[in-house]
C-alpha positions as YAML, in Angstrom:
chain: A
units: angstrom
residues:
- id: 1
  name: MET
  ca: [46.81, -53.44, 52.81]
- id: 2
  name: THR
  ca: [44.38, -55.67, 51.03]
- id: 3
  name: PRO
  ca: [40.87, -55.62, 52.25]
- id: 4
  name: LEU
  ca: [38.95, -58.40, 53.71]
- id: 5
  name: ASN
  ca: [35.48, -58.42, 54.07]
- id: 6
  name: PRO
  ca: [34.33, -58.30, 57.79]
- id: 7
  name: PHE
  ca: [33.54, -62.10, 58.10]
- id: 8
  name: GLU
  ca: [37.20, -62.77, 57.16]
- id: 9
  name: GLU
  ca: [38.52, -60.19, 59.39]
- id: 10
  name: LYS
  ca: [36.58, -61.69, 62.28]
- id: 11
  name: LEU
  ca: [37.94, -65.08, 61.54]
- id: 12
  name: LEU
  ca: [41.40, -63.94, 61.07]
- id: 13
  name: ASN
  ca: [41.34, -62.27, 64.59]
- id: 14
  name: ASP
  ca: [39.77, -65.14, 66.20]
- id: 15
  name: ILE
  ca: [42.18, -67.49, 64.86]
- id: 16
  name: ASN
  ca: [44.95, -65.17, 66.25]
- id: 17
  name: GLU
  ca: [43.36, -64.67, 69.73]
- id: 18
  name: ARG
  ca: [43.40, -68.68, 69.66]
- id: 19
  name: ARG
  ca: [46.81, -68.68, 68.83]
- id: 20
  name: ARG
  ca: [47.43, -66.40, 71.72]
- id: 21
  name: ILE
  ca: [45.46, -68.98, 74.11]
- id: 22
  name: GLY
  ca: [47.03, -72.11, 73.09]
- id: 23
  name: LYS
  ca: [45.40, -75.61, 72.60]
- id: 24
  name: ARG
  ca: [45.66, -76.11, 76.45]
- id: 25
  name: GLY
  ca: [43.15, -73.25, 77.20]
- id: 26
  name: LEU
  ca: [40.83, -73.87, 74.24]
- id: 27
  name: PRO
  ca: [37.76, -76.18, 73.95]
- id: 28
  name: LEU
  ca: [38.43, -79.32, 71.83]
- id: 29
  name: ASN
  ca: [35.82, -77.80, 69.36]
- id: 30
  name: LEU
  ca: [37.97, -74.77, 68.65]
- id: 31
  name: ILE
  ca: [41.29, -76.48, 68.08]
- id: 32
  name: ARG
  ca: [42.41, -76.54, 64.69]
- id: 33
  name: ASP
  ca: [44.21, -80.04, 64.70]
- id: 34
  name: GLU
  ca: [43.46, -81.49, 61.20]
- id: 35
  name: GLN
  ca: [45.95, -80.84, 58.30]
- id: 36
  name: ILE
  ca: [45.22, -80.76, 54.64]
- id: 37
  name: LYS
  ca: [48.27, -80.81, 52.09]
- id: 38
  name: VAL
  ca: [48.04, -78.31, 49.42]
- id: 39
  name: ARG
  ca: [50.32, -78.03, 46.49]
- id: 40
  name: PHE
  ca: [51.08, -74.70, 44.28]
- id: 41
  name: THR
  ca: [52.90, -73.98, 41.59]
- id: 42
  name: GLU
  ca: [55.87, -71.37, 42.29]
- id: 43
  name: SER
  ca: [53.78, -68.79, 40.74]
- id: 44
  name: ASP
  ca: [50.65, -69.42, 42.50]
- id: 45
  name: ARG
  ca: [52.80, -70.04, 45.97]
- id: 46
  name: ALA
  ca: [54.41, -66.54, 45.43]
- id: 47
  name: VAL
  ca: [50.72, -64.74, 45.00]
- id: 48
  name: ILE
  ca: [49.59, -66.60, 47.95]
- id: 49
  name: ASP
  ca: [52.56, -65.45, 50.11]
- id: 50
  name: SER
  ca: [52.27, -61.72, 49.02]
- id: 51
  name: VAL
  ca: [48.63, -61.47, 49.73]
- id: 52
  name: SER
  ca: [48.94, -63.19, 53.06]
- id: 53
  name: ARG
  ca: [51.60, -60.36, 53.72]
- id: 54
  name: SER
  ca: [49.33, -57.87, 52.44]
- id: 55
  name: VAL
  ca: [46.48, -58.61, 54.81]
- id: 56
  name: GLY
  ca: [48.94, -59.15, 57.70]
- id: 57
  name: THR
  ca: [48.93, -62.75, 58.49]
- id: 58
  name: ASN
  ca: [50.79, -65.91, 57.34]
- id: 59
  name: GLU
  ca: [49.96, -68.32, 54.54]
- id: 60
  name: ALA
  ca: [48.54, -70.80, 56.82]
- id: 61
  name: GLN
  ca: [46.04, -68.68, 58.45]
- id: 62
  name: PHE
  ca: [45.40, -66.63, 55.31]
- id: 63
  name: LEU
  ca: [44.33, -69.99, 53.32]
- id: 64
  name: TYR
  ca: [42.39, -71.09, 56.25]
- id: 65
  name: THR
  ca: [40.26, -68.11, 56.10]
- id: 66
  name: LEU
  ca: [39.97, -67.85, 52.36]
- id: 67
  name: ALA
  ca: [38.64, -71.65, 52.47]
- id: 68
  name: ILE
  ca: [36.50, -71.24, 55.20]
- id: 69
  name: SER
  ca: [35.16, -67.86, 53.61]
- id: 70
  name: SER
  ca: [34.86, -69.23, 50.29]
- id: 71
  name: VAL
  ca: [32.60, -72.42, 51.41]
- id: 72
  name: ARG
  ca: [30.43, -70.08, 53.81]
- id: 73
  name: GLU
  ca: [29.75, -67.77, 50.74]
- id: 74
  name: MET
  ca: [28.71, -71.20, 48.75]
- id: 75
  name: MET
  ca: [26.28, -72.29, 51.54]
- id: 76
  name: ILE
  ca: [24.79, -68.93, 51.18]
- id: 77
  name: ASN
  ca: [24.34, -69.06, 47.81]
- id: 78
  name: ASP
  ca: [22.72, -72.47, 48.02]
- id: 79
  name: PRO
  ca: [20.83, -72.58, 50.91]
- id: 80
  name: VAL
  ca: [20.13, -76.40, 50.08]
- id: 81
  name: ILE
  ca: [23.54, -77.46, 50.13]
- id: 82
  name: ALA
  ca: [23.93, -75.63, 53.41]
- id: 83
  name: ALA
  ca: [21.17, -77.55, 55.08]
- id: 84
  name: GLU
  ca: [22.61, -80.83, 53.75]
- id: 85
  name: ILE
  ca: [25.99, -80.15, 55.43]
- id: 86
  name: LYS
  ca: [24.34, -79.49, 58.46]
- id: 87
  name: HIS
  ca: [22.37, -82.47, 58.60]
- id: 88
  name: GLU
  ca: [25.54, -84.74, 57.90]
- id: 89
  name: LEU
  ca: [27.64, -82.67, 60.80]
- id: 90
  name: THR
  ca: [24.63, -83.69, 63.21]
- id: 91
  name: ARG
  ca: [24.29, -87.07, 61.80]
- id: 92
  name: ILE
  ca: [27.94, -87.96, 62.42]
- id: 93
  name: GLY
  ca: [28.15, -86.09, 65.87]
- id: 94
  name: VAL
  ca: [30.13, -83.21, 64.67]
- id: 95
  name: THR
  ca: [29.76, -79.65, 66.15]
- id: 96
  name: ILE
  ca: [28.53, -77.40, 63.66]
- id: 97
  name: PRO
  ca: [30.80, -74.56, 63.25]
- id: 98
  name: GLU
  ca: [30.05, -71.29, 64.75]
- id: 99
  name: TRP
  ca: [30.33, -69.37, 61.45]
- id: 100
  name: MET
  ca: [27.83, -71.82, 59.84]
- id: 101
  name: ARG
  ca: [24.93, -71.63, 62.42]
- id: 102
  name: GLU
  ca: [24.07, -68.27, 61.06]
- id: 103
  name: LEU
  ca: [23.29, -70.08, 57.34]
...
């Protein structure tokens, strides 16, 4: 199995737990209802599929975890960007994600 870092493992576990609870049992800020369409070449898709299976999840959960983990890492490396994004989210009234509060 492909190793994930502790943040990625926790995020993936949280996603799986939320799926078991279902939308009706979750507060609105924890429901993932926004969608982004991503297009891959056949070979890129095959890589994503293989890696997601190797970490024991499906492609959607894997890509979600990968995207959030990558953005988080960028914010850790650039605190100015993290502060700007927090300010913007607060300004427009969007809840700051739990994973971002520690940054």
